[in-house]
C-alpha positions in Angstrom: 2.8 -0.1 -9.7 5.6 -1.8 -8.2 9.2 -1.9 -9.3 10.8 -5.8 -9.5 14.8 -6.4 -10.7 15.3 -2.7 -12.1 11.5 -3.7 -13.7 8.4 -1.7 -13.2 5.3 -3.0 -13.1 1.4 -2.3 -13.7 -1.3 -4.4 -12.4 -4.8 -4.7 -12.4 -7.4 -1.3 -11.6 -10.4 0.3 -13.6 -9.8 0.2 -17.7 -11.3 2.8 -19.4 -14.4 1.1 -20.0 -14.2 1.4 -16.1 -14.3 -2.1 -16.0 -12.4 -3.9 -13.4 -9.0 -5.7 -15.0 -6.7 -7.9 -14.1 -3.8 -7.1 -17.2 -0.1 -7.5 -16.0 2.3 -5.9 -18.0 5.8 -5.0 -17.9 8.3 -2.2 -18.1 11.7 -2.2 -19.1 13.7 1.2 -19.0 16.8 -0.5 -21.1 14.7 -0.3 -23.9 12.1 1.8 -22.9 9.2 -1.1 -24.1 6.3 -3.0 -22.3 5.4 -5.9 -22.4 2.4 -8.1 -21.7 2.4 -10.4 -18.8 0.0 -13.2 -17.1 -2.6 -11.8 -16.0 -3.3 -12.4 -12.4 -7.1 -14.3 -11.9 -8.9 -11.9 -10.2 -10.1 -8.7 -11.9 -9.2 -5.4 -8.8 -8.6 -2.2 -8.2 -7.9 -0.5 -4.2 -5.2 -3.9 -3.5 -2.1 -3.8 -2.1 1.1 -4.3 -4.6 4.1 -5.0 -3.7 7.6 -7.0 -4.5 9.3 -9.0 -1.8 11.8 -11.9 -2.4 12.2 -11.5 -5.7 8.3 -11.9 -6.3 5.6 -9.7 -6.9 2.2 -10.0 -4.5 -0.9 -8.7 -4.8 -3.5 -9.0 -1.8 -7.4 -7.8 -0.9 -9.3 -5.2 -2.6 -12.6 -4.1 -4.6 -13.6 -6.7 -7.5 -16.8 -7.0 -9.2 -20.0 -6.4 -7.6 -17.9 -4.4 -4.9 -16.8 -7.1 -3.4 -13.8 -7.0 -0.8 -11.8 -10.7 -2.0 -9.0 -11.5 0.6 -7.5 -13.3 -1.9 -3.9 -13.4 -2.1 -1.8 -13.9 -5.3 1.8 -14.3 -5.7 3.7 -14.0 -8.7 6.8 -15.3 -9.9 8.7 -13.2 -13.0 10.7 -15.8 -14.4 8.3 -18.2 -15.0 6.0 -16.0 -15.8 3.4 -17.4 -13.4 0.9 -16.6 -11.1 -0.1 -18.9 -7.9 -2.4 -18.4 -4.3 -1.1 -18.0 -1.4 -2.4 -17.3 2.4 -5.5 -15.5 2.3 -6.4 -12.4 3.8 -7.6 -12.7 7.7 -10.6 -10.3 6.9 -11.7 -8.7 3.4 -10.6 -5.0 3.0 -8.5 -2.8 -0.2 -7.3 0.7 -0.3 -4.4 -0.2 2.1 -1.1 1.4 2.7 1.4 -1.3 2.2 5.6 -1.2 3.1 7.7 -4.4 2.7 9.7 -4.1 6.1 12.5 -7.3 6.5 10.4 -10.2 6.0 7.1 -9.2 5.4 4.3 -7.0 4.3 2.8 -5.0 6.1 -0.8 -4.3 5.3 -2.5 -0.1 6.9 -6.2 1.0 7.1 -7.9 1.0 4.5 -11.8 0.5 3.8 -14.6 -1.9 3.5 -17.4 -1.9 0.8 -20.1 -1.3 4.0 -18.1 -0.3 7.1 -16.0 2.7 6.5 -12.7 3.7 7.2 -10.3 1.0 9.0 -7.2 1.2 11.5 -6.6 -2.5 10.8 -2.7 -3.6 10.7 -1.8 -6.8 9.9 1.6 -8.1 8.9 1.8 -11.4 6.2 5.2 -13.3 5.8 5.3 -15.4 2.1 8.0 -17.8 3.6 6.0 -19.2 6.5 2.9 -17.6 4.5 1.1 -17.3 8.0 -0.5 -13.4 8.7 0.2 -11.6 11.6 -2.1 -8.9 13.6 -0.7 -5.6 15.1 -1.9 -2.7 16.4 -4.5 -1.1 15.3 -3.5 2.6 13.6 -4.7 4.9 16.2 -6.4 7.1 13.4 -8.2 4.9 10.4 -8.8 6.0 7.3 -8.1 4.8 3.5 -5.8 5.6 0.4 -2.7 6.5 2.5 0.4 6.3 2.0 3.5 5.0 3.8 6.6 4.5 3.6 10.3 3.0 5.6 13.0 4.9 7.1 15.7 3.0 9.9 12.5 0.5 10.4 9.4 2.7 11.4 6.2 2.6 9.4 5.2 5.9 8.0 1.4 6.2 7.5 0.3 9.8 5.7 -2.6 11.2 4.5 -5.4 8.8 3.9 -9.3 9.6 4.1 -10.7 9.4 7.5 -14.4 8.5 7.6 -15.2 11.5 10.4 -13.8 14.4 8.4 -12.3 13.8 5.3 -9.1 14.3 3.5 -6.2 13.2 6.5 -2.4 15.7 7.1 -2.2 12.7 10.1 0.9 11.6 9.7 1.5 8.0 12.5 5.0 6.5 13.1 4.8 2.5 13.9 7.6 0.9 16.4 8.0 -2.5 15.5 9.9 -3.5 18.4 6.9 -2.2 20.8 4.7 -2.9 18.5 3.0 0.3 19.3 1.8 3.7 17.1 2.9 7.4 18.3 1.7 10.3 16.5 3.9 12.8 14.8 4.3 16.1 12.7 1.3 16.2 10.4 1.4 16.9 6.6 1.2 20.7 5.9 -1.3 20.0 3.1 -4.0 17.0 3.8 -4.8 14.9 0.9 -5.6 10.9 0.1 -3.8 8.8 -2.8 -0.6 11.0 -2.3 2.1 9.1 -4.4 4.5 7.9 -0.8 8.0 7.1 -1.2 11.9 7.4 0.8 14.4 8.3 -0.7 18.3 8.8 1.5 16.3 9.1 4.6 13.7 11.6 3.8 9.7 10.7 2.7 8.5 12.6 -0.4 4.3 12.6 -0.3 3.3 13.6 -4.1 0.5 14.7 -5.7 -2.7 13.1 -4.9 -6.3 14.5 -3.6 -7.6 17.6 -1.4 -10.9 19.2 -0.3 -10.0 21.2 -3.6 -9.3 18.2 -5.9 -6.1 17.3 -7.3 -3.2 18.2 -6.2 0.8 18.8 -7.7 2.5 19.6 -4.7 5.1 17.9 -3.0 6.3 17.9 0.6 9.0 16.4 2.4 10.1 15.3 6.0 12.6 14.6 7.4 12.0 11.6 10.4 14.2 12.8 13.6 16.4 10.1 16.0 13.2 10.7 18.3 10.9 8.9 15.6 13.1 5.8 16.6 11.3 5.7 20.0 8.1 5.0 21.5 7.1 9.0 22.6 
C-alpha cells in the first residue's frame, strides 16, 4: 500500500489462488470507491512500494519461480502509465523502504537462497542513479522503517540466526552510519510502521506466538540525531 495525492494504491502481492499478481487498484476516500488501474509489468510480492515526487515506485521482490527480479517500475497517475527505470544493482525482496529527501532507501531484506541481508541502497529517480550505503548492522528481512527529523529507523523484522527481531537501529545520513537504539518491547516481523507527529508507531505483525494486534509507540530523543 502507498499513499499519493490523498489516494491509496494497492499493488501486486499474492491473490487468493496463491498466484503472483501485478494488479494496481486506487482507493479514493472522498467517494469511498476503488478503481482498477494499469497493471505493472512484473507480477510479484515482497517488493518495496513507495511514493515520491508525484509518482509510485515498485522495486525488487519475488516473482514466479521464486526469482528475485531487480526491475524497478515507475507509475504516473495522471497518465495511468508505467515505465521501467534503472534496475536495482542487486536482487532481493522483503526489504524496508522509506523516502528521505529526494532519495528512496531500501534497507535489509532477503534473497531466495542467501537468507537475510544487511544491504542498504538509495535510489534517486531524478538522476536515475543508485548509491550503496553503510550496511545495516543487524541483517534482517520483513522489517519496518520510518523517518523522523531526517533520521531513518529500521525496526523489527526477521533475523536468519534468531528469528523475530526486537532490534531498532538508526541511520544518520550525514555520517553514513548506523547505531543501535532502544529495542522494541515485542519482537516481531512484518509490522506496520508509521511516523506521526515525531513519534513512531509499530502496529501488528507476527511474533513467535502468531499474529499480533498490539501497537507500540517510540519517541525519538535529541540524542537520536547524534552518531552515538
